[in-house]
N, C-alpha and C positions, 0 to 999 in steps of 0.2 A: 536515818543516816543524815548527817549534817553536810552542808556545802563544803567541798574539799578545799576551797580557797579561804573562806571567812569563818566557817564554823556555824553559820546560821542553821537553825533547825527547820526542817520542812514542816509545813502545816497543810492541812487539807484545803483545796481551793473552795471558794464559796459556790461556784458553778463552773461546769465545763472542765476542760483538761487542765492539768497542772502546768503552771508557767516554768517549773523547774525543768532542767535538761539533764539527761543522762550522758555519761561518757565512760571511757575506760582509760585509766592511767596506770602504767606499770602492771598491766593485766589484772587490774582491780576495778570493779564498778565504782564510779563516783557520781555525785550529784553536783549541779551548779545552780545556785540560787539566781533568781531574776536580777538582783542588784549586781552580782558579779558578771552576769552576762552582758550588762550594759557598760560596766566600768572597766572591764579587762578584755583582752583578746583571749577569751576563755577556751576556745578550741585549740589554741596554740600549745597548750600544756597537755593535750590528750594524745593517746596513741592513735595511729592511723592504720587503715586497712592496707595490707601489703599488696593487694590486688588492684584496688582502685584509688587509694589515697584518702578515702573519706574518714572523717572523725566520728561517723555515726555507728559506733560500735557498742555492743552489749556483751557483758561477761556473765555467763551462767553455766553451772554444772561443769566447771573446769574448762570451758571453751569460750573463745572470743569470736563473736559473729558480727559481720558487717550488715547493717540494716539496709544499706544501699544496693550492694551487689550480691549478698548472700555468702560471701567467702567465709569459711570457718577454719579456725586453727585452735590448737590446744593452748590453754593459758599456761605460761611459763612463769614460775615464781621461784627463782633461785635464792632470793633473800626476802626479808620482811617488807621491803619497799624500795622506792628509788633512792639513789645515793644521797640526794639532797632532801630527804623526807622530813628534815627538821622544820621546813617551811610549810608542810602540809598539816592541816587540822585533822586530827583523828577523832575528835569528839566535840560536841557542842558545849561540853562542860569543862571548866578548868580542872586540872589535876587535883584529886582529893575532894572534889565537890560532890556531895551526896544529893544535891538538889535535883539532878536529872533522875535519879532513882525514885525520889519522892514524887516527881512530876509523873513518871510512868505509872507508879502505883496508884496515884490519884486518878489518872486517865482511865486505867483499867477498871477501877471501882465505878467510875461514872458509866463506862460503856457496858459493864456487866451488871449494872444497877445494884451494886452492893452498898452496904452502909459504909460509914467512915472506917478507915483502917484502925485496927485495934479493938473493934467491937465484936 
C-alpha cells in the first residue's frame, strides 16, 4: 500500500519497527511515509475517534478501532471515497503503468526462489 499523500511505496525497514505510520481516512486504512510525516500535518487529514478524539485508528474486518481508548465502531462506506478523493493517491504507479506488476512478479520470484519469469 503506498503513502496516501505522495504515493511512495513502503519498503521493509533495515532493522526495527517501520517508520511508516498507519491511520484511517474515510473509514479506509491508509499509510503515511516518513517524509510526509515531517513535511505535512499528516494527522490533520485522518479520521478521529468519536470517544477520545485520537487519530490512532485502525480499520480491519469492517470495523474502525481506536488504539488509544479501544472504542470500536462499524466502518461506514457510503461511497468509493471522500468527496475530494481526486487529491488522494490510490497507487504508487501512474495509470496504465505495468511496472508495478513486473516489480511484484520479480519480488515474488526472488522470495520464492524461482527462476526468471517465463522459464
